[in-house]
ZAVEX-787082 format. One line per 2 residues: for each residue x, y, z of N, C-alpha, C. Coordinates in Angstrom, 3 decimals, decimal comma, always signed. Layout:
<marlums>
X Y Z X Y Z X Y Z ~ ...
</marlums>
This chain:
<marlums>
+0,767 -1,594 +0,589 +0,091 +0,021 -0,075 +0,846 +1,043 -0,188 ~ +1,098 +1,905 -1,057 +1,603 +3,717 -0,497 +1,357 +4,213 +0,500
+2,072 +5,115 +0,708 +2,141 +5,986 +1,560 +1,116 +7,168 +1,635 ~ +0,735 +7,347 +0,451 -0,354 +8,173 -0,138 -1,625 +7,515 +0,458
-1,881 +6,662 +0,207 -3,424 +6,139 +0,827 -3,044 +5,917 +2,652 ~ -2,150 +6,002 +3,106 -1,369 +6,196 +4,022 -2,082 +7,208 +4,773
-1,944 +8,659 +4,137 -2,061 +9,977 +4,933 -3,480 +10,406 +4,133 ~ -4,134 +9,717 +3,423 -5,370 +10,047 +2,901 -6,169 +9,378 +3,891
-5,731 +7,958 +4,275 -6,468 +7,900 +5,442 -6,507 +8,736 +7,050 ~ -5,699 +9,041 +7,187 -4,552 +9,735 +8,554 -5,858 +11,118 +8,745
-5,818 +11,429 +7,129 -6,538 +12,738 +6,793 -8,105 +12,507 +7,319 ~ -8,371 +11,819 +7,019 -9,802 +10,610 +7,166 -10,243 +10,787 +9,040
-9,003 +10,593 +9,172 -9,223 +10,168 +11,129 -9,279 +11,438 +11,332 ~ -8,532 +12,550 +10,935 -8,718 +13,732 +11,316 -9,804 +14,733 +11,057
-10,617 +13,922 +10,400 -12,279 +14,548 +10,152 -12,627 +13,735 +11,231 ~ -12,580 +12,916 +11,432 -13,376 +11,859 +12,261 -13,517 +12,349 +13,993
-12,242 +12,892 +14,422 -11,648 +13,749 +15,606 -12,391 +14,641 +15,607 ~ -12,565 +15,211 +14,552 -12,658 +16,591 +14,334 -14,423 +16,688 +13,956
-15,296 +15,760 +13,919 -16,673 +15,179 +13,710 -16,798 +15,551 +15,217 ~ -15,642 +14,493 +16,146 -16,719 +14,397 +17,671 -17,422 +15,379 +18,738
-16,368 +16,869 +18,221 -16,099 +17,589 +18,692 -16,948 +18,920 +17,916 ~ -17,808 +18,386 +16,955 -18,486 +19,152 +15,866 -18,736 +20,696 +16,754
-18,238 +21,980 +16,264 -19,153 +22,811 +16,727 -20,431 +23,577 +15,494 ~ -20,049 +24,852 +15,427 -21,440 +25,742 +14,573 -20,489 +25,676 +12,745
-21,586 +24,835 +11,730 -21,497 +25,411 +10,707 -22,654 +25,694 +9,931 ~ -22,901 +26,099 +8,375 -23,699 +26,282 +7,961 -25,104 +25,429 +8,022
-26,321 +26,816 +8,329 -27,555 +25,876 +8,113 -28,565 +26,841 +7,344 ~ -28,338 +26,558 +5,921 -29,190 +27,353 +5,335 -30,347 +27,391 +5,296
-31,166 +26,007 +5,982 -32,342 +25,784 +6,134 -33,228 +27,397 +7,345 ~ -32,130 +27,421 +7,486 -33,075 +28,238 +8,696 -33,601 +29,439 +8,557
-33,693 +29,730 +7,310 -34,858 +30,853 +7,016 -35,851 +30,462 +5,689 ~ -35,927 +29,108 +5,970 -36,836 +28,336 +5,133 -38,403 +29,638 +5,377
-39,385 +29,954 +4,214 -40,049 +30,387 +4,422 -41,121 +29,929 +5,528 ~ -41,448 +28,773 +5,410 -42,556 +27,854 +6,460 -41,758 +27,523 +7,960
-40,913 +28,566 +8,062 -40,381 +28,299 +9,291 -40,323 +29,757 +10,243 ~ -41,793 +29,770 +11,239 -41,633 +30,683 +11,908 -41,057 +31,253 +12,816
-40,859 +32,423 +12,975 -39,880 +32,597 +14,073 -40,418 +33,398 +15,159 ~ -39,981 +33,425 +16,691 -40,543 +33,768 +17,196 -39,628 +34,662 +18,173
-39,668 +35,439 +19,171 -38,742 +36,194 +19,799 -38,239 +35,543 +21,545 ~ -36,986 +35,516 +21,724 -37,154 +34,525 +22,861 -37,327 +35,290 +23,746
-37,864 +34,289 +25,295 -38,219 +34,627 +25,967 -37,716 +34,553 +26,774 ~ -37,736 +35,950 +27,946 -37,070 +35,853 +29,220 -36,841 +34,954 +29,871
-38,241 +33,868 +30,253 -37,995 +32,802 +31,030 -36,493 +32,070 +30,792 ~ -37,199 +31,302 +29,030 -36,401 +30,739 +28,702 -35,066 +30,628 +28,581
-34,935 +32,280 +28,390 -33,414 +32,947 +28,547 -32,508 +32,659 +29,998 ~ -33,031 +32,865 +31,490 -32,905 +32,585 +32,064 -32,779 +31,485 +32,632
-33,754 +30,303 +32,356 -33,390 +29,224 +32,617 -32,362 +28,624 +32,029 ~ -32,001 +29,179 +30,625 -30,684 +28,912 +29,595 -29,196 +29,378 +30,382
-29,318 +30,424 +31,131 -28,233 +31,143 +31,631 -27,437 +30,213 +33,223 ~ -28,799 +29,566 +33,539 -28,517 +28,975 +34,668 -27,880 +27,529 +34,292
-28,357 +27,115 +33,233 -28,190 +25,339 +32,309 -26,598 +25,762 +32,231 ~ -26,321 +27,041 +31,625 -24,549 +26,959 +31,398 -23,337 +27,492 +32,270
-23,820 +27,900 +33,468 -23,200 +27,816 +34,255 -22,915 +26,864 +35,411 ~ -24,115 +25,712 +35,420 -24,300 +24,238 +35,925 -22,943 +23,350 +34,857
-23,361 +23,637 +34,223 -22,898 +22,695 +33,223 -21,237 +22,748 +33,156 ~ -20,533 +24,439 +33,090 -19,528 +24,353 +33,286 -19,008 +23,938 +34,108
-19,789 +24,147 +35,200 -18,861 +24,232 +36,797 -18,712 +22,612 +36,534 ~ -19,416 +21,894 +36,328 -19,452 +20,496 +36,405 -18,125 +19,737 +36,158
-17,651 +20,313 +35,024 -16,139 +19,993 +35,016 -15,956 +18,579 +33,525 ~ -16,583 +17,768 +34,160 -16,411 +16,247 +33,499 -17,938 +15,826 +32,495
-17,631 +14,954 +32,270 -19,242 +13,968 +31,995 -18,778 +12,593 +30,743 ~ -19,589 +11,998 +30,901 -19,441 +11,099 +29,804 -20,266 +11,358 +28,979
-19,755 +10,784 +27,414 -20,313 +11,170 +26,172 -20,295 +10,184 +25,507 ~ -21,758 +9,842 +24,243 -21,574 +8,908 +23,555 -22,727 +9,924 +22,313
-21,846 +9,974 +21,267 -22,197 +10,546 +20,104 -22,512 +10,164 +19,071 ~ -23,534 +10,551 +17,507 -23,277 +9,697 +16,800 -23,794 +11,673 +15,555
-22,566 +10,800 +14,334 -22,462 +12,478 +13,745 -22,459 +11,599 +12,247 ~ -23,500 +12,447 +11,246 -23,453 +11,961 +10,095 -23,374 +13,625 +9,434
-22,273 +13,603 +8,538 -21,375 +14,164 +7,786 -22,035 +13,999 +5,966 ~ -23,154 +14,169 +5,673 -23,564 +14,345 +4,010 -23,341 +12,236 +3,510
-22,835 +11,994 +2,613 -22,258 +10,577 +1,905 -20,948 +11,160 +2,461 ~ -19,890 +11,692 +3,365 -18,504 +11,553 +3,156 -18,168 +10,315 +4,590
-19,331 +10,894 +6,079 -18,618 +10,112 +7,129 -20,033 +9,945 +7,763 ~ -19,927 +8,740 +8,538 -20,851 +8,936 +9,975 -19,982 +7,999 +10,808
-20,392 +8,545 +12,176 -19,637 +7,895 +12,881 -20,207 +7,861 +14,484 ~ -20,032 +7,017 +15,240 -20,108 +7,168 +16,533 -19,180 +6,993 +17,888
-19,335 +8,395 +18,759 -18,425 +7,896 +19,439 -18,617 +7,845 +21,279 ~ -17,818 +7,509 +21,914 -18,455 +6,945 +22,972 -17,026 +7,567 +24,118
-17,268 +8,046 +25,370 -15,996 +8,516 +26,106 -16,073 +9,427 +27,346 ~ -15,278 +9,442 +27,674 -15,552 +10,725 +28,745 -14,680 +11,762 +28,349
-15,427 +12,934 +29,055 -14,299 +14,392 +28,526 -14,134 +15,432 +29,560 ~ -13,163 +16,425 +29,915 -13,118 +17,507 +30,599 -12,705 +18,788 +30,125
-13,171 +20,182 +30,610 -13,080 +20,764 +30,197 -12,956 +21,465 +30,679 ~ -12,052 +21,681 +31,955 -11,689 +22,827 +33,650 -10,758 +23,853 +32,619
-9,963 +22,702 +32,141 -8,557 +23,431 +31,352 -8,518 +22,897 +29,567 ~ -9,254 +23,871 +28,985 -9,776 +22,699 +27,574 -10,341 +21,573 +27,764
-9,958 +21,255 +26,532 -10,646 +20,017 +26,229 -9,704 +19,298 +26,550 ~ -9,699 +18,069 +27,190 -9,080 +16,786 +27,509 -9,879 +15,398 +27,204
-9,732 +14,263 +26,753 -10,852 +13,262 +27,155 -10,420 +12,093 +26,750 ~ -11,144 +10,869 +26,329 -10,216 +10,000 +25,425 -11,859 +9,245 +25,129
-12,490 +8,927 +23,793 -13,160 +8,603 +22,779 -12,738 +7,538 +22,426 ~ -14,001 +6,704 +22,052 -14,064 +5,424 +20,803 -14,470 +5,587 +20,129
-14,399 +5,505 +19,069 -14,892 +6,015 +17,523 -15,126 +5,265 +16,958 ~ -16,286 +4,900 +16,598 -16,450 +3,559 +15,344 -17,365 +4,343 +14,253
-16,541 +3,822 +12,549 -16,834 +4,687 +11,585 -18,043 +3,703 +10,332 ~ -19,345 +4,271 +10,741 -20,132 +3,195 +10,268 -21,014 +3,327 +8,929
-20,239 +4,382 +8,406 -19,938 +4,424 +7,013 -20,021 +5,973 +6,456 ~ -20,235 +6,030 +4,770 -19,770 +7,189 +4,374 -18,294 +6,606 +2,994
-18,152 +7,771 +2,347 -16,813 +7,600 +1,622 -15,343 +7,155 +2,460 ~ -15,514 +8,406 +3,205 -13,856 +8,822 +3,704 -13,720 +6,758 +4,964
-15,433 +5,970 +5,479 -14,999 +5,832 +6,417 -14,489 +4,340 +5,364 ~ -15,034 +4,195 +4,214 -14,756 +2,760 +3,059 -13,501 +3,439 +2,628
-12,409 +4,720 +2,968 -10,896 +4,548 +2,561 -10,610 +4,283 +3,399 ~ -11,259 +4,678 +4,984 -10,658 +3,979 +5,613 -10,453 +2,520 +6,531
-11,282 +1,532 +5,866 -11,637 +0,746 +5,698 -10,399 +0,266 +5,112 ~ -10,015 +0,413 +4,287 -9,328 +0,106 +3,205 -8,073 -0,799 +4,084
-7,196 +0,412 +4,703 -6,152 -0,175 +5,793 -6,515 -0,910 +7,281 ~ -7,809 -1,338 +7,016 -8,467 -2,277 +8,624 -8,692 -1,336 +9,149
-9,285 -0,171 +9,089 -9,710 +0,759 +9,526 -10,805 +0,948 +10,058 ~ -11,893 +0,165 +10,957 -13,349 +0,178 +11,404 -13,390 +1,803 +12,887
-12,310 +1,678 +13,796 -12,522 +2,222 +14,966 -11,295 +2,494 +15,180 ~ -11,062 +3,324 +16,367 -10,450 +4,298 +16,706 -10,247 +4,320 +18,203
-8,958 +4,358 +18,658 -9,361 +5,458 +20,096 -8,463 +6,891 +19,782 ~ -9,247 +7,784 +20,059 -8,337 +9,037 +20,183 -8,697 +9,628 +21,840
-7,315 +10,143 +22,119 -7,658 +11,034 +23,411 -6,889 +12,430 +23,019 ~ -7,565 +13,360 +23,853 -7,358 +14,417 +23,694 -6,168 +15,242 +24,984
-5,610 +16,118 +24,422 -4,625 +16,608 +25,335 -4,647 +17,890 +25,103 ~ -3,607 +19,031 +26,263 -3,673 +20,311 +25,775 -3,207 +20,330 +24,975
-1,931 +20,158 +24,303 -1,168 +20,551 +23,220 -1,672 +19,544 +21,873 ~ -2,692 +18,342 +22,165 -2,276 +17,662 +20,489 -3,611 +16,706 +21,009
-4,021 +16,132 +20,007 -4,805 +14,725 +20,366 -4,272 +13,975 +19,288 ~ -4,463 +12,635 +19,901 -3,485 +11,338 +19,504 -4,699 +10,420 +18,823
-4,663 +9,502 +17,222 -5,805 +8,608 +17,703 -4,651 +7,174 +17,193 ~ -5,629 +6,286 +17,770 -4,665 +4,539 +17,980 -5,816 +4,374 +17,229
-4,743 +3,519 +15,798 -5,539 +3,340 +14,407 -5,663 +1,576 +14,022 ~ -4,480 +1,129 +14,597 -5,244 -0,378 +14,957 -3,553 -0,964 +14,439
-3,743 -2,719 +14,424 -2,598 -3,023 +14,022 -2,500 -3,062 +12,838 ~ -3,483 -3,052 +11,999 -3,270 -3,025 +9,848 -2,706 -1,943 +10,002
-3,348 -0,902 +10,191 -2,317 +0,230 +9,612 -0,940 +0,190 +10,354 ~ -0,970 +0,002 +11,977 +0,739 +0,141 +12,226 +1,530 -0,497 +11,172
+0,973 -1,397 +10,865 +1,792 -2,308 +10,039 +2,765 -1,103 +8,942 ~ +1,810 -0,472 +8,196 +2,185 +0,374 +7,454 +2,887 +1,373 +7,378
+3,084 +1,960 +8,739 +3,510 +2,970 +10,077 +4,588 +2,416 +10,474 ~ +5,682 +1,437 +10,317 +6,520 +0,678 +10,704 +6,527 +0,007 +12,118
+5,259 +0,252 +12,311 +5,110 -0,527 +13,992 +3,972 +0,424 +14,947 ~ +3,812 +1,516 +14,227 +3,806 +2,632 +15,456 +1,626 +1,976 +14,945
+1,647 +2,591 +16,041 -0,046 +2,594 +16,363 -0,723 +3,746 +16,116 ~ -0,154 +4,539 +16,982 -0,956 +5,932 +17,368 -0,294 +7,193 +16,187
-1,186 +8,100 +15,657 -0,864 +9,394 +15,064 -1,266 +10,408 +16,027 ~ -0,568 +11,722 +15,811 +0,197 +12,269 +16,755 -0,837 +13,782 +15,815
-1,618 +14,812 +16,200 -2,300 +16,200 +15,272 -2,006 +16,950 +16,378 ~ -0,583 +17,299 +16,557 -0,431 +18,694 +17,008 -1,253 +19,989 +16,727
-2,027 +20,750 +17,760 -2,607 +21,698 +17,647 -2,127 +23,321 +16,570 ~ -0,553 +23,283 +16,945 -0,226 +24,189 +16,939 +0,554 +24,005 +15,146
+0,677 +22,418 +14,596 +0,873 +22,053 +13,552 +0,121 +21,905 +12,526 ~ -1,385 +21,736 +12,878 -2,606 +22,345 +12,106 -2,993 +23,736 +11,556
-2,263 +24,396 +12,815 -2,762 +25,736 +11,787 -1,747 +26,803 +10,793 ~ -0,909 +25,684 +10,351 +0,187 +25,549 +8,912 -0,819 +24,887 +7,909
-1,671 +24,412 +8,080 -2,783 +23,560 +7,300 -3,932 +24,235 +6,672 ~ -4,248 +23,902 +5,426 -5,474 +24,686 +5,307 -6,742 +24,310 +6,092
-7,553 +25,540 +6,841 -8,406 +25,090 +8,000 -8,082 +24,907 +8,809 ~ -6,320 +24,733 +9,372 -6,276 +23,698 +10,411 -6,545 +25,102 +12,014
-6,082 +26,215 +11,941 -6,207 +27,384 +12,982 -7,341 +26,886 +13,250 ~ -8,693 +27,205 +12,376 -9,981 +26,819 +13,272 -10,255 +25,505 +13,591
-9,963 +24,412 +13,033 -10,104 +23,653 +13,322 -9,516 +23,007 +14,952 ~ -8,403 +23,519 +14,919 -7,790 +23,253 +15,853 -8,513 +23,760 +16,760
-9,234 +25,223 +16,977 -9,332 +25,885 +17,994 -10,490 +25,654 +18,558 ~ -11,370 +25,345 +17,824 -12,433 +24,451 +17,638 -12,587 +22,891 +18,400
-11,643 +22,361 +18,259 -11,301 +20,981 +19,139 -11,399 +21,239 +20,177 ~ -10,322 +22,549 +20,877 -10,011 +23,046 +22,298 -10,895 +23,612 +23,002
-12,291 +24,030 +22,056 -12,996 +24,950 +22,975 -14,547 +24,326 +22,974 ~ -14,543 +23,392 +21,661 -16,030 +22,806 +22,311 -16,152 +21,807 +23,201
-17,194 +22,292 +24,108 -17,319 +21,967 +25,086 -19,483 +21,897 +25,439 ~ -19,655 +20,467 +26,436 -21,125 +20,988 +26,769 -21,640 +21,874 +26,906
-21,483 +22,915 +28,106 -21,673 +24,343 +28,106 -21,828 +25,514 +27,029 ~ -20,860 +24,937 +26,482 -21,010 +26,062 +25,316 -22,110 +25,777 +24,044
-22,697 +24,351 +24,094 -23,551 +24,739 +23,619 -24,926 +24,735 +24,047 ~ -24,780 +25,153 +25,593 -25,705 +25,882 +25,977 -25,467 +26,913 +25,614
-24,696 +28,164 +25,964 -24,054 +29,159 +25,929 -24,466 +29,719 +24,143 ~ -24,357 +28,978 +23,083 -24,638 +29,427 +21,949 -25,688 +29,654 +21,876
-26,806 +28,634 +22,494 -27,882 +28,660 +22,526 -28,990 +30,176 +22,742 ~ -27,866 +30,924 +23,558 -28,579 +31,909 +24,263 -28,138 +32,818 +23,448
-27,791 +32,740 +22,049 -27,283 +34,157 +21,604 -28,320 +34,101 +20,350 ~ -29,800 +32,729 +20,213 -30,568 +32,734 +19,617 -31,460 +34,036 +19,662
-31,994 +34,780 +18,567 -32,940 +35,304 +18,837 -34,580 +34,906 +18,731 ~ -34,607 +33,709 +18,806 -35,798 +32,750 +18,768 -35,889 +31,991 +19,515
-35,020 +31,306 +20,500 -34,746 +30,443 +21,449 -36,341 +30,146 +21,999 ~ -37,073 +29,345 +22,443 -37,800 +28,842 +22,899 -37,728 +27,558 +23,943
-39,043 +27,485 +24,501 -38,964 +26,395 +25,484 -40,257 +25,458 +24,854 ~ -39,729 +24,038 +24,540 -40,809 +23,472 +23,325 -41,653 +22,417 +24,158
-41,003 +22,059 +25,529 -41,932 +21,372 +26,197 -41,262 +20,312 +27,234 ~ -41,711 +19,746 +28,015 -41,127 +18,736 +29,078 -41,037 +17,661 +28,436
-39,729 +16,263 +28,265 -40,094 +15,251 +27,493 -39,329 +14,709 +28,643 ~ -39,133 +13,162 +28,532 -38,142 +12,372 +29,637 -36,890 +11,943 +28,409
-35,782 +11,901 +28,730 -34,432 +11,691 +27,992 -33,749 +10,848 +28,650 ~ -33,172 +9,811 +28,559 -32,444 +9,176 +28,838 -32,911 +8,831 +30,261
-34,381 +8,917 +30,609 -34,846 +7,774 +31,936 -35,103 +9,340 +32,675 ~ -34,435 +10,444 +32,678 -34,745 +11,819 +33,100 -35,701 +12,991 +32,997
-36,091 +12,996 +34,001 -37,372 +14,497 +33,181 -36,029 +15,792 +32,997 ~ -36,780 +16,517 +31,390 -35,686 +17,036 +30,988 -36,763 +18,610 +30,385
-36,345 +19,200 +29,895 -36,893 +20,877 +29,287 -36,094 +20,567 +27,912 ~ -37,084 +20,764 +27,166 -36,729 +20,999 +25,766 -36,601 +22,370 +25,424
-35,327 +22,919 +24,837 -35,374 +23,920 +24,298 -35,074 +24,192 +22,955 ~ -35,217 +24,685 +21,863 -34,764 +25,330 +20,378 -34,668 +26,554 +20,546
-33,831 +26,379 +18,724 -33,757 +27,704 +18,548 -32,932 +27,785 +17,177 ~ -32,701 +28,849 +16,447 -31,729 +28,985 +15,241 -30,545 +30,408 +15,614
-29,378 +29,786 +15,467 -28,954 +30,721 +16,105 -27,890 +31,193 +14,427 ~ -27,778 +32,608 +14,128 -27,130 +33,674 +12,940 -25,672 +33,364 +13,788
-24,975 +33,905 +13,126 -23,865 +33,946 +12,829 -23,568 +35,773 +13,691 ~ -24,226 +36,258 +12,910 -24,067 +38,038 +13,583 -24,442 +37,994 +15,089
-24,967 +37,327 +15,616 -25,966 +37,136 +16,855 -24,737 +36,720 +17,746 ~ -23,665 +35,418 +17,303 -22,673 +34,938 +18,567 -21,813 +36,232 +18,935
-22,216 +36,313 +19,998 -21,706 +37,212 +21,432 -19,984 +37,326 +21,638 ~ -19,324 +35,711 +21,287 -17,620 +35,341 +21,626 -17,323 +35,937 +20,101
-16,404 +37,079 +20,564 -15,806 +37,525 +19,100 -14,978 +36,312 +17,873 ~ -13,812 +36,461 +19,390 -13,495 +34,657 +18,510 -14,317 +33,777 +17,878
-14,953 +33,399 +18,329 -15,799 +32,155 +17,771 -16,849 +32,746 +16,322 ~ -17,301 +34,016 +16,802 -18,022 +34,777 +15,430 -16,632 +34,852 +14,584
-15,336 +35,529 +14,283 -14,591 +35,221 +13,571 -14,403 +33,811 +12,726 ~ -14,265 +33,141 +13,498 -13,983 +31,602 +13,099 -15,052 +30,923 +12,052
-16,372 +31,537 +12,786 -17,485 +31,381 +11,822 -17,510 +31,981 +10,820 ~ -17,620 +32,916 +10,298 -17,326 +34,184 +9,514 -16,201 +33,474 +8,813
-15,108 +33,194 +9,134 -13,876 +32,853 +8,176 -14,948 +31,194 +6,991 ~ -15,373 +30,712 +7,941 -15,446 +29,175 +7,670 -16,936 +29,467 +6,473
-17,198 +30,506 +6,293 -18,647 +30,659 +5,947 -20,212 +30,231 +6,212 ~ -19,839 +30,424 +7,415 -21,056 +30,073 +8,431 -22,400 +30,988 +8,284
-23,291 +30,734 +8,493 -24,554 +31,584 +8,144 -25,367 +31,127 +9,420 ~ -25,804 +30,128 +9,775 -26,730 +29,765 +10,418 -26,760 +28,157 +11,190
-27,196 +28,077 +12,297 -27,209 +26,454 +12,537 -28,674 +26,322 +13,594 ~ -29,358 +25,331 +13,194 -30,375 +24,603 +14,512 -29,671 +24,015 +15,495
-30,313 +24,038 +16,415 -29,895 +23,917 +17,609 -31,013 +23,345 +19,042 ~ -30,924 +22,297 +18,903 -32,001 +21,429 +20,124 -31,338 +20,775 +21,412
-31,475 +21,375 +22,979 -31,071 +21,169 +23,922 -31,851 +20,303 +24,570 ~ -32,022 +19,557 +25,526 -32,522 +19,178 +26,578 -31,671 +19,140 +28,061
-32,036 +19,843 +29,108 -31,948 +20,060 +30,156 -32,240 +19,471 +31,629 ~ -32,142 +18,991 +32,106 -32,317 +18,293 +33,431 -32,816 +19,081 +34,643
-33,475 +18,249 +35,815 -33,881 +19,222 +37,154 -32,573 +19,371 +37,534 ~ -31,506 +18,979 +37,281 -29,821 +19,364 +37,979 -29,257 +20,712 +36,785
-30,102 +21,418 +36,147 -30,023 +22,507 +35,075 -28,116 +21,924 +34,322 ~ -28,460 +20,473 +34,112 -27,445 +19,797 +33,598 -28,150 +19,456 +31,967
-26,614 +19,587 +30,947 -27,280 +19,796 +29,338 -27,023 +18,047 +29,552 ~ -28,369 +17,306 +28,891 -28,285 +15,876 +28,851 -28,524 +15,347 +27,270
-29,384 +16,197 +26,697 -28,645 +15,738 +25,124 -28,806 +17,300 +24,520 ~ -28,504 +17,123 +23,088 -28,034 +17,676 +22,113 -28,278 +17,695 +20,995
-29,012 +18,399 +19,797 -28,697 +17,689 +18,586 -28,888 +18,933 +17,833 ~ -27,820 +19,071 +16,733 -27,248 +20,301 +15,756 -27,207 +19,831 +14,505
-28,179 +20,583 +13,747 -28,379 +20,508 +12,605 -28,095 +21,668 +11,402 ~ -26,899 +21,558 +10,508 -26,560 +22,001 +9,596 -26,427 +21,500 +7,964
-26,557 +22,639 +7,099 -26,490 +22,254 +5,616 -25,085 +22,939 +5,765 ~ -23,703 +22,078 +4,544 -22,696 +22,737 +3,865 -22,456 +22,437 +2,900
-21,410 +22,317 +1,885 -20,967 +22,488 +0,426 -20,894 +21,091 +0,350 ~ -20,842 +20,080 +1,631 -20,455 +18,528 +1,526 -21,123 +18,116 +2,002
-22,906 +18,773 +2,466 -23,766 +17,808 +2,180 -24,359 +18,568 +3,877 ~ -25,380 +17,622 +4,423 -26,229 +17,886 +5,206 -25,305 +17,592 +6,054
-24,919 +18,368 +7,503 -24,137 +17,088 +8,932 -25,368 +17,584 +10,112 ~ -25,799 +16,200 +10,790 -26,181 +16,053 +11,943 -25,795 +15,541 +12,822
-25,599 +16,123 +14,213 -24,845 +15,446 +15,463 -25,794 +14,994 +16,745 ~ -25,543 +14,417 +16,835 -27,075 +14,212 +18,701 -25,841 +13,679 +19,542
-25,833 +14,334 +20,376 -24,959 +13,822 +21,713 -25,654 +13,498 +23,210 ~ -25,449 +13,004 +23,761 -25,658 +12,568 +24,975 -24,955 +12,729 +25,989
-24,676 +13,274 +27,139 -24,024 +13,534 +28,710 -24,530 +13,250 +29,877 ~ -23,599 +12,192 +30,430 -23,791 +11,352 +31,885 -23,003 +12,147 +32,903
-23,121 +11,170 +33,948 -22,195 +11,093 +34,550 -21,424 +12,147 +35,169 ~ -21,540 +13,425 +35,097 -20,970 +14,737 +35,543 -20,590 +14,333 +36,778
-18,618 +15,115 +36,424 -17,843 +14,801 +37,411 -16,965 +13,392 +37,574 ~ -17,505 +12,903 +36,755 -16,897 +11,299 +36,087 -15,286 +11,556 +36,103
-14,382 +10,649 +36,929 -13,033 +11,085 +36,710 -12,660 +10,795 +35,090 ~ -11,783 +11,573 +34,981 -11,186 +11,499 +33,492 -9,547 +11,897 +33,753
-8,820 +10,687 +33,473 -7,186 +10,573 +33,320 -6,961 +10,526 +32,051 ~ -6,033 +11,403 +30,786 -6,002 +10,471 +30,118 -4,332 +10,465 +29,746
-3,775 +9,757 +29,160 -1,899 +9,531 +29,553 -2,014 +9,842 +28,255 ~ -0,983 +10,495 +27,699 +0,164 +10,622 +26,307 +0,615 +9,350 +25,987
+0,643 +8,880 +24,964 +0,775 +8,087 +24,267 +2,331 +7,747 +24,128 ~ +2,806 +6,165 +23,785 +4,520 +6,254 +24,447 +4,876 +7,204 +22,898
+5,907 +7,916 +23,022 +6,883 +8,928 +21,949 +7,246 +7,183 +21,070 ~ +7,821 +6,329 +21,438 +7,710 +5,238 +20,634 +6,671 +4,550 +19,866
+5,707 +4,321 +20,093 +4,613 +3,902 +19,287 +3,853 +4,693 +18,661 ~ +4,422 +6,208 +18,153 +3,562 +7,352 +17,809 +4,119 +8,026 +16,431
+3,179 +8,170 +15,670 +3,871 +8,800 +14,065 +3,238 +10,543 +13,973 ~ +3,953 +11,079 +13,867 +3,439 +12,718 +13,612 +2,672 +12,735 +12,543
+1,526 +13,359 +12,993 +0,932 +13,312 +11,358 +1,064 +14,786 +10,082 ~ +1,830 +15,247 +10,989 +3,194 +16,375 +10,124 +4,089 +15,660 +9,207
+4,693 +14,773 +9,922 +6,470 +14,240 +9,356 +5,500 +13,279 +8,242 ~ +4,561 +12,706 +8,793 +3,682 +11,988 +7,731 +3,315 +12,689 +6,420
+3,114 +13,669 +6,588 +2,602 +14,517 +5,307 +3,588 +15,353 +3,908 ~ +4,973 +15,154 +5,087 +6,044 +15,571 +4,857 +7,029 +14,391 +3,759
+6,584 +13,154 +3,964 +6,817 +12,497 +3,224 +6,574 +12,323 +1,787 ~ +7,400 +11,513 +0,945 +7,002 +11,510 -0,334 +5,904 +10,489 -0,828
+5,173 +10,725 -1,519 +4,171 +10,070 -1,525 +4,593 +8,595 -2,725 ~ +5,834 +8,571 -2,929 +5,943 +7,238 -3,845 +6,597 +6,374 -2,467
+6,667 +6,579 -1,502 +7,404 +5,839 -0,670 +6,439 +4,768 -0,215 ~ +6,567 +3,446 -0,247 +6,114 +2,007 +0,264 +5,858 +2,228 +1,620
+4,876 +1,875 +2,996 +4,964 +1,429 +3,921 +5,498 +0,121 +4,317
</marlums>
């Protein structure tokens, strides 16, 4: 197998890692004529502010999610994350469909372990892929290195800044956030809130700049908050040039212990080094 194919699979893994913590992209469907917008109510905004603070203070949680990115990729993820000092955590990612997943299967990769640390994130690709990398199982994606790649700066910032409380914070920027009603989710009594977030209304200046640079317009966001004012579930729906994107995430076990170890350097290949190697080389 050519080194070129190895790099393609490594890039596909990068897409999967980003998808697990995806933030806002564009959603042209938000302005369809048949969608009626209503002004946000003070009671809904007050409840969401309380939920945003409670979720932020929780620091850690268990998460399971599913993401579909048009025909390119679909995946599920399960693990734990922490957000006190930026994003950290460990997830098991299963690739369930799409063209990127088919490419990854060509090198025997149907799932991987992802570890998020302060300076980089790491993907364990499996034995078949490791055989193409001289026996190394882990790929390292340094945040600083990503800034030199196309779209890398936005990706790196997004990966480090996306946490459960930010989904609540983002919905607070919606002009039409509303309480949908009381619903049972994952065995818990919750309140469902929904809204459309337009990029010009995003109050986080850094986030707004990243969204504009990516050609973002808006997205629809639904969240479910439990009686402890913690986020239990979110659904984000967007439309992009690569197709419709939907992500559903469930959060539980707030306060769970999260301890993430950096993989052994001897068992790790740097993604930047991999990109710099000649494409004609075989593994």
